[in-house]
N, C-alpha and C positions, 0 to 999 in steps of 0.2 A: 588244383582247386583246394581251398581251405576246408571245405566240408566234405570232401570226397571220402567215402567209406563210412560216414557217420549216418546214424538214423536221423530222421527229422527232429526228434526230441533232443538228441545229443547236439545237433547243429544249433538248435534254438537256445539250448542251455549255454553253449559256448558263446553264442552271440550276445546273450544277455548277462553273462557272468560279471561284467564290470559296469552294468547299467547304473546310472545315477538318477535318482528320483528328481523331478523338477522341484525348484525352490518354492515353498508355499507362498501364496500371495501376501499373507500377513508379513512374512519376512521381507519380501521385496518392498512393500509399502513402508515398513519400519526403516529400512536402509535408505529409501528415498527421503523420508522425513529427516533422518540424521543429516543427510547431505544438504538438504534445503536449509536446515537450521545452522549449519556450519558455513554456508555460502557467504562470501564477503560482499557480493553485489547482487541485488535483486534481479538485474537484467540478465544474469547468467542462468537464472532458474526458468525452465520451460513454463509457459503460461499454465499448462494443466496441473502443475505442481505448486504453484504460488500460494494456493490456499493452505498448504501444509506449513508455510512459514510462520503462521500465527503469531 
């Protein structure tokens, strides 16, 4: 077992050592906005993002 012989704290530290934080919502919306503006045909844009095409 991967955690055999480790304390609970050591096991948790090992498990979270390479944890990546989630991408902030602002960054996601900015990326979607870039994609919408670069899109060649409006029908390719999902309806919920069409207002970003501005």
